[in-house]
N, CA, C and O atoms as CSV, one atom per row, in Angstrom:
chain,resi,resn,atom,element,x,y,z
A,1,MET,N,N,0.836,-1.182,0.000
A,1,MET,CA,C,0.000,0.000,0.000
A,1,MET,C,C,0.885,1.251,0.000
A,1,MET,O,O,1.866,1.333,0.739
A,2,THR,N,N,0.527,2.199,-0.824
A,2,THR,CA,C,1.271,3.445,-0.944
A,2,THR,C,C,0.865,4.403,0.158
A,2,THR,O,O,-0.319,4.568,0.452
A,3,LYS,N,N,1.855,5.028,0.759
A,3,LYS,CA,C,1.601,6.025,1.799
A,3,LYS,C,C,2.109,7.373,1.326
A,3,LYS,O,O,3.060,7.455,0.549
A,4,LEU,N,N,1.475,8.411,1.795
A,4,LEU,CA,C,1.924,9.767,1.486
A,4,LEU,C,C,3.029,10.166,2.459
A,4,LEU,O,O,3.117,9.641,3.569
A,5,LYS,N,N,3.866,11.098,2.029
A,5,LYS,CA,C,4.902,11.618,2.912
A,5,LYS,C,C,4.241,12.354,4.074
A,5,LYS,O,O,3.146,12.895,3.920
A,6,PRO,N,N,4.891,12.379,5.224
A,6,PRO,CA,C,4.294,13.065,6.383
A,6,PRO,C,C,4.019,14.551,6.137
A,6,PRO,O,O,3.102,15.114,6.735
A,7,ASP,N,N,4.803,15.193,5.263
A,7,ASP,CA,C,4.622,16.632,5.022
A,7,ASP,C,C,3.817,16.920,3.753
A,7,ASP,O,O,3.929,18.010,3.192
A,8,TYR,N,N,2.997,15.948,3.284
A,8,TYR,CA,C,2.275,16.154,2.036
A,8,TYR,C,C,1.288,17.304,2.124
A,8,TYR,O,O,1.014,17.941,1.107
A,9,VAL,N,N,0.740,17.598,3.302
A,9,VAL,CA,C,-0.237,18.681,3.452
A,9,VAL,C,C,0.425,20.026,3.150
A,9,VAL,O,O,-0.171,20.876,2.489
A,10,ALA,N,N,1.642,20.220,3.627
A,10,ALA,CA,C,2.359,21.472,3.352
A,10,ALA,C,C,2.610,21.621,1.852
A,10,ALA,O,O,2.470,22.713,1.303
A,11,SER,N,N,2.976,20.536,1.198
A,11,SER,CA,C,3.205,20.571,-0.242
A,11,SER,C,C,1.908,20.872,-0.985
A,11,SER,O,O,1.906,21.636,-1.950
A,12,GLN,N,N,0.816,20.279,-0.542
A,12,GLN,CA,C,-0.483,20.547,-1.161
A,12,GLN,C,C,-0.842,22.023,-1.046
A,12,GLN,O,O,-1.307,22.631,-2.010
A,13,ARG,N,N,-0.627,22.588,0.119
A,13,ARG,CA,C,-0.934,24.009,0.309
A,13,ARG,C,C,-0.091,24.874,-0.620
A,13,ARG,O,O,-0.593,25.813,-1.239
A,14,ARG,N,N,1.199,24.546,-0.711
A,14,ARG,CA,C,2.117,25.324,-1.535
A,14,ARG,C,C,1.666,25.327,-2.994
A,14,ARG,O,O,1.747,26.354,-3.668
A,15,TRP,N,N,1.195,24.191,-3.477
A,15,TRP,CA,C,0.794,24.075,-4.878
A,15,TRP,C,C,-0.707,24.285,-5.071
A,15,TRP,O,O,-1.219,24.124,-6.179
A,16,LYS,N,N,-1.418,24.646,-3.990
A,16,LYS,CA,C,-2.865,24.890,-4.033
A,16,LYS,C,C,-3.619,23.698,-4.620
A,16,LYS,O,O,-4.525,23.859,-5.437
A,17,ASP,N,N,-3.230,22.515,-4.189
A,17,ASP,CA,C,-3.848,21.269,-4.640
A,17,ASP,C,C,-4.867,20.842,-3.594
A,17,ASP,O,O,-4.510,20.611,-2.439
A,18,THR,N,N,-6.125,20.737,-3.985
A,18,THR,CA,C,-7.183,20.429,-3.023
A,18,THR,C,C,-7.665,18.990,-3.107
A,18,THR,O,O,-8.682,18.641,-2.506
A,19,ARG,N,N,-6.947,18.149,-3.847
A,19,ARG,CA,C,-7.394,16.755,-3.982
A,19,ARG,C,C,-7.235,16.001,-2.664
A,19,ARG,O,O,-6.297,16.250,-1.907
A,20,PRO,N,N,-8.163,15.074,-2.397
A,20,PRO,CA,C,-8.054,14.265,-1.177
A,20,PRO,C,C,-6.894,13.265,-1.281
A,20,PRO,O,O,-6.431,12.971,-2.383
A,21,PRO,N,N,-6.426,12.745,-0.148
A,21,PRO,CA,C,-5.274,11.832,-0.146
A,21,PRO,C,C,-5.428,10.635,-1.084
A,21,PRO,O,O,-4.458,10.239,-1.730
A,22,GLU,N,N,-6.621,10.053,-1.173
A,22,GLU,CA,C,-6.784,8.877,-2.041
A,22,GLU,C,C,-6.591,9.239,-3.521
A,22,GLU,O,O,-6.155,8.389,-4.298
A,23,ARG,N,N,-6.899,10.465,-3.926
A,23,ARG,CA,C,-6.679,10.892,-5.310
A,23,ARG,C,C,-5.191,11.133,-5.565
A,23,ARG,O,O,-4.701,10.864,-6.661
A,24,LEU,N,N,-4.470,11.636,-4.564
A,24,LEU,CA,C,-3.023,11.818,-4.707
A,24,LEU,C,C,-2.335,10.465,-4.863
A,24,LEU,O,O,-1.419,10.315,-5.672
A,25,ILE,N,N,-2.778,9.490,-4.092
A,25,ILE,CA,C,-2.199,8.149,-4.176
A,25,ILE,C,C,-2.509,7.530,-5.538
A,25,ILE,O,O,-1.637,6.910,-6.147
A,26,ALA,N,N,-3.747,7.693,-6.023
A,26,ALA,CA,C,-4.110,7.165,-7.340
A,26,ALA,C,C,-3.243,7.802,-8.425
A,26,ALA,O,O,-2.801,7.120,-9.350
A,27,HIS,N,N,-3.000,9.104,-8.312
A,27,HIS,CA,C,-2.155,9.816,-9.271
A,27,HIS,C,C,-0.735,9.240,-9.238
A,27,HIS,O,O,-0.162,8.937,-10.285
A,28,TYR,N,N,-0.178,9.090,-8.051
A,28,TYR,CA,C,1.178,8.561,-7.896
A,28,TYR,C,C,1.291,7.151,-8.486
A,28,TYR,O,O,2.230,6.855,-9.226
A,29,GLU,N,N,0.331,6.288,-8.154
A,29,GLU,CA,C,0.402,4.901,-8.624
A,29,GLU,C,C,0.273,4.809,-10.138
A,29,GLU,O,O,0.949,3.997,-10.770
A,30,LEU,N,N,-0.591,5.635,-10.726
A,30,LEU,CA,C,-0.719,5.645,-12.188
A,30,LEU,C,C,0.585,6.120,-12.829
A,30,LEU,O,O,1.054,5.519,-13.796
A,31,GLU,N,N,1.170,7.190,-12.297
A,31,GLU,CA,C,2.434,7.671,-12.857
A,31,GLU,C,C,3.535,6.623,-12.733
A,31,GLU,O,O,4.359,6.487,-13.637
A,32,ARG,N,N,3.561,5.889,-11.638
A,32,ARG,CA,C,4.574,4.835,-11.478
A,32,ARG,C,C,4.394,3.732,-12.522
A,32,ARG,O,O,5.369,3.279,-13.123
A,33,ARG,N,N,3.141,3.298,-12.738
A,33,ARG,CA,C,2.886,2.257,-13.744
A,33,ARG,C,C,3.289,2.735,-15.141
A,33,ARG,O,O,3.903,1.989,-15.904
A,34,LEU,N,N,2.945,3.962,-15.466
A,34,LEU,CA,C,3.283,4.494,-16.784
A,34,LEU,C,C,4.797,4.656,-16.952
A,34,LEU,O,O,5.338,4.386,-18.024
A,35,ALA,N,N,5.471,5.093,-15.897
A,35,ALA,CA,C,6.933,5.221,-15.947
A,35,ALA,C,C,7.595,3.862,-16.124
A,35,ALA,O,O,8.583,3.740,-16.847
A,36,ASP,N,N,7.052,2.836,-15.465
A,36,ASP,CA,C,7.585,1.477,-15.625
A,36,ASP,C,C,7.456,1.014,-17.075
A,36,ASP,O,O,8.362,0.380,-17.615
A,37,ARG,N,N,6.316,1.338,-17.703
A,37,ARG,CA,C,6.121,0.979,-19.116
A,37,ARG,C,C,7.159,1.669,-19.991
A,37,ARG,O,O,7.718,1.049,-20.896
A,38,LEU,N,N,7.418,2.944,-19.729
A,38,LEU,CA,C,8.417,3.670,-20.522
A,38,LEU,C,C,9.812,3.094,-20.325
A,38,LEU,O,O,10.571,2.941,-21.282
A,39,ARG,N,N,10.146,2.774,-19.074
A,39,ARG,CA,C,11.471,2.217,-18.800
A,39,ARG,C,C,11.659,0.844,-19.431
A,39,ARG,O,O,12.766,0.507,-19.851
A,40,ALA,N,N,10.599,0.051,-19.504
A,40,ALA,CA,C,10.687,-1.299,-20.050
A,40,ALA,C,C,10.714,-1.305,-21.582
A,40,ALA,O,O,11.113,-2.300,-22.187
A,41,ALA,N,N,10.297,-0.220,-22.203
A,41,ALA,CA,C,10.241,-0.148,-23.664
A,41,ALA,C,C,11.629,0.057,-24.253
A,41,ALA,O,O,12.522,0.607,-23.610
A,42,SER,N,N,11.788,-0.398,-25.487
A,42,SER,CA,C,13.048,-0.150,-26.185
A,42,SER,C,C,13.122,1.324,-26.564
A,42,SER,O,O,12.135,2.053,-26.458
A,43,ARG,N,N,14.274,1.745,-26.996
A,43,ARG,CA,C,14.464,3.149,-27.336
A,43,ARG,C,C,13.516,3.579,-28.462
A,43,ARG,O,O,12.944,4.668,-28.414
A,44,ASP,N,N,13.355,2.735,-29.454
A,44,ASP,CA,C,12.462,3.051,-30.577
A,44,ASP,C,C,10.998,3.078,-30.133
A,44,ASP,O,O,10.232,3.940,-30.565
A,45,GLU,N,N,10.616,2.148,-29.284
A,45,GLU,CA,C,9.231,2.092,-28.796
A,45,GLU,C,C,8.908,3.290,-27.908
A,45,GLU,O,O,7.783,3.789,-27.909
A,46,ARG,N,N,9.891,3.738,-27.160
A,46,ARG,CA,C,9.675,4.814,-26.189
A,46,ARG,C,C,9.135,6.086,-26.835
A,46,ARG,O,O,8.282,6.764,-26.261
A,47,TYR,N,N,9.627,6.407,-28.019
A,47,TYR,CA,C,9.166,7.612,-28.709
A,47,TYR,C,C,7.667,7.524,-29.002
A,47,TYR,O,O,6.927,8.473,-28.747
A,48,ARG,N,N,7.222,6.383,-29.537
A,48,ARG,CA,C,5.809,6.190,-29.844
A,48,ARG,C,C,4.988,6.099,-28.576
A,48,ARG,O,O,3.882,6.635,-28.505
A,49,LEU,N,N,5.522,5.429,-27.585
A,49,LEU,CA,C,4.812,5.183,-26.343
A,49,LEU,C,C,4.625,6.449,-25.510
A,49,LEU,O,O,3.687,6.535,-24.718
A,50,CYS,N,N,5.503,7.421,-25.679
A,50,CYS,CA,C,5.461,8.631,-24.862
A,50,CYS,C,C,4.122,9.362,-25.008
A,50,CYS,O,O,3.519,9.740,-24.004
A,51,ALA,N,N,3.655,9.564,-26.222
A,51,ALA,CA,C,2.375,10.252,-26.445
A,51,ALA,C,C,1.218,9.422,-25.880
A,51,ALA,O,O,0.277,9.965,-25.301
A,52,GLU,N,N,1.300,8.119,-26.055
A,52,GLU,CA,C,0.253,7.225,-25.545
A,52,GLU,C,C,0.167,7.285,-24.019
A,52,GLU,O,O,-0.922,7.359,-23.450
A,53,VAL,N,N,1.316,7.254,-23.375
A,53,VAL,CA,C,1.378,7.302,-21.912
A,53,VAL,C,C,0.874,8.662,-21.408
A,53,VAL,O,O,0.167,8.741,-20.404
A,54,HIS,N,N,1.243,9.708,-22.110
A,54,HIS,CA,C,0.818,11.050,-21.717
A,54,HIS,C,C,-0.703,11.172,-21.764
A,54,HIS,O,O,-1.313,11.688,-20.827
A,55,SER,N,N,-1.312,10.704,-22.841
A,55,SER,CA,C,-2.775,10.795,-22.936
A,55,SER,C,C,-3.438,9.871,-21.919
A,55,SER,O,O,-4.494,10.206,-21.382
A,56,GLU,N,N,-2.840,8.720,-21.648
A,56,GLU,CA,C,-3.385,7.815,-20.638
A,56,GLU,C,C,-3.343,8.455,-19.245
A,56,GLU,O,O,-4.247,8.251,-18.435
A,57,LEU,N,N,-2.303,9.217,-18.977
A,57,LEU,CA,C,-2.191,9.909,-17.693
A,57,LEU,C,C,-3.343,10.899,-17.526
A,57,LEU,O,O,-4.023,10.900,-16.500
A,58,PHE,N,N,-3.559,11.740,-18.535
A,58,PHE,CA,C,-4.605,12.751,-18.423
A,58,PHE,C,C,-6.006,12.151,-18.498
A,58,PHE,O,O,-6.923,12.647,-17.843
A,59,ASN,N,N,-6.185,11.091,-19.286
A,59,ASN,CA,C,-7.502,10.451,-19.352
A,59,ASN,C,C,-7.791,9.637,-18.100
A,59,ASN,O,O,-8.949,9.488,-17.709
A,60,GLY,N,N,-6.751,9.112,-17.473
A,60,GLY,CA,C,-6.920,8.294,-16.275
A,60,GLY,C,C,-7.125,9.103,-15.004
A,60,GLY,O,O,-7.563,8.568,-13.986
A,61,LEU,N,N,-6.809,10.395,-15.062
A,61,LEU,CA,C,-6.958,11.259,-13.886
A,61,LEU,C,C,-7.836,12.459,-14.242
A,61,LEU,O,O,-7.330,13.479,-14.711
A,62,PRO,N,N,-9.126,12.345,-14.025
A,62,PRO,CA,C,-10.013,13.452,-14.377
A,62,PRO,C,C,-9.735,14.723,-13.580
A,62,PRO,O,O,-10.134,15.811,-13.994
A,63,ASP,N,N,-9.062,14.597,-12.451
A,63,ASP,CA,C,-8.775,15.763,-11.610
A,63,ASP,C,C,-7.302,16.156,-11.646
A,63,ASP,O,O,-6.801,16.770,-10.704
A,64,HIS,N,N,-6.598,15.801,-12.737
A,64,HIS,CA,C,-5.174,16.122,-12.841
A,64,HIS,C,C,-4.985,17.641,-12.759
A,64,HIS,O,O,-5.700,18.382,-13.435
A,65,PRO,N,N,-4.034,18.118,-11.941
A,65,PRO,CA,C,-3.859,19.559,-11.753
A,65,PRO,C,C,-3.430,20.315,-13.010
A,65,PRO,O,O,-3.586,21.535,-13.055
A,66,GLN,N,N,-2.905,19.653,-14.018
A,66,GLN,CA,C,-2.494,20.357,-15.232
A,66,GLN,C,C,-3.599,20.432,-16.268
A,66,GLN,O,O,-3.417,21.043,-17.322
A,67,LYS,N,N,-4.743,19.820,-15.985
A,67,LYS,CA,C,-5.882,19.948,-16.883
A,67,LYS,C,C,-6.528,21.297,-16.651
A,67,LYS,O,O,-6.514,21.801,-15.528
A,68,PRO,N,N,-7.098,21.897,-17.697
A,68,PRO,CA,C,-7.831,23.151,-17.474
A,68,PRO,C,C,-8.976,22.916,-16.497
A,68,PRO,O,O,-9.549,21.827,-16.464
A,69,LEU,N,N,-9.310,23.920,-15.706
A,69,LEU,CA,C,-10.366,23.759,-14.708
A,69,LEU,C,C,-11.669,23.289,-15.326
A,69,LEU,O,O,-12.389,22.503,-14.710
A,70,SER,N,N,-11.990,23.746,-16.521
A,70,SER,CA,C,-13.255,23.366,-17.147
A,70,SER,C,C,-13.284,21.889,-17.527
A,70,SER,O,O,-14.365,21.316,-17.668
A,71,ALA,N,N,-12.114,21.254,-17.698
A,71,ALA,CA,C,-12.061,19.851,-18.094
A,71,ALA,C,C,-11.923,18.913,-16.908
A,71,ALA,O,O,-12.047,17.699,-17.071
A,72,ARG,N,N,-11.671,19.440,-15.732
A,72,ARG,CA,C,-11.473,18.596,-14.547
A,72,ARG,C,C,-12.788,18.125,-13.972
A,72,ARG,O,O,-13.841,18.731,-14.172
A,73,ALA,N,N,-12.693,17.019,-13.249
A,73,ALA,CA,C,-13.850,16.551,-12.490
A,73,ALA,C,C,-14.033,17.497,-11.316
A,73,ALA,O,O,-13.047,17.920,-10.713
A,74,PRO,N,N,-15.267,17.840,-10.976
A,74,PRO,CA,C,-15.484,18.768,-9.857
A,74,PRO,C,C,-14.975,18.187,-8.536
A,74,PRO,O,O,-15.300,17.059,-8.166
A,75,THR,N,N,-14.173,18.983,-7.842
A,75,THR,CA,C,-13.716,18.620,-6.496
A,75,THR,C,C,-13.860,19.852,-5.643
A,75,THR,O,O,-13.033,20.761,-5.715
A,76,GLY,N,N,-14.878,19.895,-4.854
A,76,GLY,CA,C,-15.096,21.049,-3.987
A,76,GLY,C,C,-15.443,22.275,-4.792
A,76,GLY,O,O,-16.335,22.230,-5.639
A,77,SER,N,N,-14.747,23.382,-4.540
A,77,SER,CA,C,-15.069,24.642,-5.195
A,77,SER,C,C,-14.301,24.841,-6.494
A,77,SER,O,O,-14.380,25.919,-7.083
A,78,ARG,N,N,-13.563,23.843,-6.959
A,78,ARG,CA,C,-12.741,24.016,-8.150
A,78,ARG,C,C,-13.484,23.658,-9.430
A,78,ARG,O,O,-12.845,23.444,-10.460
A,79,ASN,N,N,-14.821,23.584,-9.400
A,79,ASN,CA,C,-15.542,23.162,-10.582
A,79,ASN,C,C,-15.988,24.323,-11.456
A,79,ASN,O,O,-16.725,24.103,-12.417
A,80,ARG,N,N,-15.576,25.534,-11.167
A,80,ARG,CA,C,-15.899,26.675,-12.016
A,80,ARG,C,C,-14.810,26.824,-13.052
A,80,ARG,O,O,-13.685,26.364,-12.857
A,81,SER,N,N,-15.145,27.462,-14.146
A,81,SER,CA,C,-14.119,27.669,-15.168
A,81,SER,C,C,-14.035,29.146,-15.513
A,81,SER,O,O,-14.924,29.928,-15.176
A,82,GLY,N,N,-12.958,29.516,-16.188
A,82,GLY,CA,C,-12.800,30.893,-16.628
A,82,GLY,C,C,-12.033,31.727,-15.629
A,82,GLY,O,O,-11.761,31.281,-14.514
A,83,PRO,N,N,-11.682,32.946,-16.029
A,83,PRO,CA,C,-10.862,33.810,-15.192
A,83,PRO,C,C,-11.528,34.189,-13.885
A,83,PRO,O,O,-10.838,34.489,-12.911
A,84,SER,N,N,-12.872,34.185,-13.837
A,84,SER,CA,C,-13.540,34.577,-12.602
A,84,SER,C,C,-13.332,33.556,-11.491
A,84,SER,O,O,-13.522,33.868,-10.315
A,85,SER,N,N,-12.938,32.323,-11.863
A,85,SER,CA,C,-12.720,31.308,-10.834
A,85,SER,C,C,-11.361,31.463,-10.162
A,85,SER,O,O,-11.106,30.821,-9.143
A,86,LEU,N,N,-10.484,32.301,-10.711
A,86,LEU,CA,C,-9.184,32.512,-10.094
A,86,LEU,C,C,-9.321,33.434,-8.896
A,86,LEU,O,O,-10.062,34.416,-8.923
A,87,SER,N,N,-8.598,33.098,-7.859
A,87,SER,CA,C,-8.596,33.977,-6.702
A,87,SER,C,C,-7.843,35.255,-7.056
A,87,SER,O,O,-7.112,35.295,-8.046
A,88,THR,N,N,-8.020,36.285,-6.257
A,88,THR,CA,C,-7.324,37.546,-6.501
A,88,THR,C,C,-5.816,37.322,-6.509
A,88,THR,O,O,-5.104,37.881,-7.343
A,89,GLY,N,N,-5.336,36.505,-5.580
A,89,GLY,CA,C,-3.902,36.208,-5.513
A,89,GLY,C,C,-3.415,35.487,-6.754
A,89,GLY,O,O,-2.324,35.769,-7.250
A,90,ALA,N,N,-4.231,34.538,-7.271
A,90,ALA,CA,C,-3.837,33.803,-8.473
A,90,ALA,C,C,-3.802,34.728,-9.688
A,90,ALA,O,O,-2.912,34.608,-10.530
A,91,ARG,N,N,-4.769,35.656,-9.784
A,91,ARG,CA,C,-4.754,36.604,-10.896
A,91,ARG,C,C,-3.534,37.508,-10.814
A,91,ARG,O,O,-2.913,37.812,-11.833
A,92,ALA,N,N,-3.187,37.941,-9.598
A,92,ALA,CA,C,-2.013,38.799,-9.423
A,92,ALA,C,C,-0.741,38.049,-9.797
A,92,ALA,O,O,0.159,38.608,-10.423
A,93,THR,N,N,-0.674,36.775,-9.409
A,93,THR,CA,C,0.500,35.965,-9.745
A,93,THR,C,C,0.606,35.803,-11.249
A,93,THR,O,O,1.696,35.903,-11.811
A,94,ARG,N,N,-0.526,35.553,-11.906
A,94,ARG,CA,C,-0.521,35.401,-13.355
A,94,ARG,C,C,-0.023,36.688,-14.015
A,94,ARG,O,O,0.751,36.633,-14.971
A,95,GLY,N,N,-0.460,37.838,-13.515
A,95,GLY,CA,C,-0.024,39.121,-14.056
A,95,GLY,C,C,1.459,39.339,-13.876
A,95,GLY,O,O,2.139,39.787,-14.800
A,96,ARG,N,N,1.982,39.024,-12.674
A,96,ARG,CA,C,3.420,39.188,-12.430
A,96,ARG,C,C,4.214,38.268,-13.339
A,96,ARG,O,O,5.254,38.656,-13.873
A,97,ARG,N,N,3.724,37.049,-13.513
A,97,ARG,CA,C,4.429,36.090,-14.353
A,97,ARG,C,C,4.462,36.589,-15.795
A,97,ARG,O,O,5.487,36.470,-16.467
A,98,SER,N,N,3.346,37.148,-16.276
A,98,SER,CA,C,3.290,37.671,-17.638
A,98,SER,C,C,4.258,38.823,-17.817
A,98,SER,O,O,4.942,38.904,-18.837
A,99,LYS,N,N,4.328,39.719,-16.836
A,99,LYS,CA,C,5.242,40.858,-16.933
A,99,LYS,C,C,6.684,40.386,-16.933
A,99,LYS,O,O,7.536,40.944,-17.625
A,100,ARG,N,N,6.945,39.352,-16.151
A,100,ARG,CA,C,8.305,38.841,-16.067
A,100,ARG,C,C,8.754,38.329,-17.432
A,100,ARG,O,O,9.939,38.405,-17.758
A,101,PHE,N,N,7.823,37.807,-18.235
A,101,PHE,CA,C,8.180,37.292,-19.542
A,101,PHE,C,C,7.935,38.311,-20.648
A,101,PHE,O,O,7.948,37.963,-21.829
A,102,GLY,N,N,7.710,39.581,-20.267
A,102,GLY,CA,C,7.635,40.658,-21.235
A,102,GLY,C,C,6.360,40.712,-22.044
A,102,GLY,O,O,6.388,41.154,-23.193
A,103,ARG,N,N,5.245,40.280,-21.487
A,103,ARG,CA,C,3.990,40.407,-22.211
A,103,ARG,C,C,2.894,40.798,-21.244
A,103,ARG,O,O,3.005,40.597,-20.035
A,104,ARG,N,N,1.835,41.359,-21.796
A,104,ARG,CA,C,0.721,41.763,-20.959
A,104,ARG,C,C,-0.114,40.550,-20.577
A,104,ARG,O,O,-0.154,39.550,-21.294
A,105,SER,N,N,-0.772,40.658,-19.441
A,105,SER,CA,C,-1.626,39.576,-18.978
A,105,SER,C,C,-2.728,39.324,-20.001
A,105,SER,O,O,-3.348,40.264,-20.497
A,106,GLY,N,N,-2.967,38.068,-20.311
A,106,GLY,CA,C,-4.023,37.705,-21.247
A,106,GLY,C,C,-3.538,37.516,-22.673
A,106,GLY,O,O,-4.231,36.890,-23.475
A,107,GLU,N,N,-2.357,38.045,-23.012
A,107,GLU,CA,C,-1.828,37.857,-24.358
A,107,GLU,C,C,-1.258,36.458,-24.479
A,107,GLU,O,O,-0.676,35.950,-23.520
A,108,PRO,N,N,-1.408,35.823,-25.630
A,108,PRO,CA,C,-0.836,34.484,-25.792
A,108,PRO,C,C,0.688,34.549,-25.836
A,108,PRO,O,O,1.269,35.534,-26.291
A,109,ALA,N,N,1.309,33.503,-25.366
A,109,ALA,CA,C,2.761,33.421,-25.423
A,109,ALA,C,C,3.170,33.160,-26.873
A,109,ALA,O,O,2.475,32.443,-27.593
A,110,VAL,N,N,4.267,33.724,-27.292
A,110,VAL,CA,C,4.759,33.538,-28.647
A,110,VAL,C,C,6.115,32.860,-28.554
A,110,VAL,O,O,7.011,33.321,-27.847
A,111,ALA,N,N,6.248,31.769,-29.273
A,111,ALA,CA,C,7.523,31.060,-29.281
A,111,ALA,C,C,8.465,31.757,-30.249
A,111,ALA,O,O,8.081,32.066,-31.377
A,112,ASP,N,N,9.674,32.004,-29.822
A,112,ASP,CA,C,10.659,32.661,-30.657
A,112,ASP,C,C,11.805,31.681,-30.868
A,112,ASP,O,O,12.640,31.487,-29.985
A,113,GLN,N,N,11.835,31.065,-32.049
A,113,GLN,CA,C,12.888,30.100,-32.334
A,113,GLN,C,C,13.786,30.661,-33.418
A,113,GLN,O,O,13.317,31.074,-34.479
A,114,ARG,N,N,15.047,30.671,-33.148
A,114,ARG,CA,C,16.015,31.090,-34.156
A,114,ARG,C,C,16.969,29.942,-34.375
A,114,ARG,O,O,17.507,29.355,-33.437
A,115,ILE,N,N,17.160,29.642,-35.639
A,115,ILE,CA,C,18.057,28.546,-35.986
A,115,ILE,C,C,19.204,29.134,-36.794
A,115,ILE,O,O,18.987,29.848,-37.773
A,116,GLY,N,N,20.389,28.836,-36.387
A,116,GLY,CA,C,21.548,29.316,-37.107
A,116,GLY,C,C,21.980,30.691,-36.639
A,116,GLY,O,O,21.399,31.233,-35.699
A,117,PRO,N,N,22.998,31.269,-37.282
A,117,PRO,CA,C,23.487,32.587,-36.870
A,117,PRO,C,C,22.477,33.671,-37.198
A,117,PRO,O,O,21.606,33.495,-38.050
A,118,LYS,N,N,22.609,34.798,-36.505
A,118,LYS,CA,C,21.676,35.920,-36.704
A,118,LYS,C,C,21.844,36.551,-38.061
A,118,LYS,O,O,21.139,37.506,-38.390
């Protein structure tokens, strides 16, 4: 049986994760099984398997924290979607993060790839 670390509550608070302990354990066990599949695959298989494992992770965990709020299974008060569901602190953090990367809040990120000399 999988156990959580004694300080998992502090980590949950830090990452604003509201999932119950049994969902955290389910997430951990699924990731371990998928990682085992990747490790057991040959180098050539691993490339193909990576996308499959990734989609299995997100499809297997309806409450995965990296899924958009609108696509997640409702857990407590996190079942709202859109910018209004963000707390004031989360909106402020998003704004600071956008400024740090040189763009206004709400603007899409633009990938800048340069290949070769300027």
